[in-house]
C-alpha positions in Angstrom: -5.5 32.0 -7.3 -3.5 29.7 -9.5 -4.8 26.3 -9.4 -1.1 25.7 -8.4 -1.5 26.7 -5.5 -4.2 25.6 -4.2 -4.0 22.8 -0.8 -4.2 19.7 -3.1 -1.6 20.9 -5.4 -0.1 21.0 -2.7 -0.4 17.9 -1.0 -0.2 16.3 -3.9 3.4 17.6 -4.5 4.1 15.8 -1.0 2.4 13.0 -1.2 5.5 12.6 -4.6 8.1 13.8 -2.8 7.3 11.4 0.4 7.2 8.6 -2.5 10.0 9.2 -3.9 12.0 9.8 -0.8 10.4 6.2 0.9 11.6 4.8 -2.7 14.9 6.1 -2.9 15.8 5.2 1.2 14.0 1.3 1.2 14.3 0.5 -2.9 11.5 -2.5 -3.4 9.7 -1.6 0.2 6.7 0.2 -0.4 4.6 -1.4 -2.9 -0.3 -1.7 -3.5 -1.9 -4.5 -1.3 -2.0 -8.1 -3.3 -5.0 -7.6 -2.2 -6.6 -6.3 -6.2 -10.1 -5.4 -4.7 -7.7 -2.3 -2.5 -6.8 0.5 -3.3 -4.5 0.8 -0.4 -0.2 0.7 -0.5 2.3 -1.5 2.1 5.9 -0.2 3.6 7.1 -3.5 3.6 8.9 -3.4 7.0 9.7 -7.4 7.3 13.4 -8.8 7.1 12.6 -11.0 4.6 10.3 -8.4 2.4 7.3 -10.6 1.5 5.0 -8.4 3.1 1.5 -8.6 0.8 -1.3 -7.8 2.6 -1.9 -3.5 4.0 -3.7 -5.2 6.6 -3.7 -8.6 8.0 -6.7 -8.2 10.1 -8.5 -7.0 7.2 -6.7 -8.1 3.7 -5.2 -10.8 4.8 -7.8 -12.4 6.5 -10.4 -11.7 3.5 -7.4 -14.0 1.7 -7.4 -16.2 4.6 -11.2 -16.7 5.0 -11.5 -16.9 1.3 -9.1 -19.6 0.7 -10.4 -21.1 3.5 -14.3 -21.1 2.3 -12.6 -22.2 -1.1 -10.4 -25.3 0.6 -13.9 -26.8 2.3 -17.0 -26.3 0.5 
């Protein structure tokens, strides 16, 4: 079996094609999470195009907690 026929190779091609289609349809809306420790990306659907976190409940909350700790210590 050729390595290009592997399920991983097929998945990689599908991911790249989906990424390209999303970038074409929604330019500037697909970007990495602002949390330096996070490896996820977000699709910003906000009107102002200012979303920063892949998940406000996880990464956004961690950043808010970090800032609060810095202010109050």
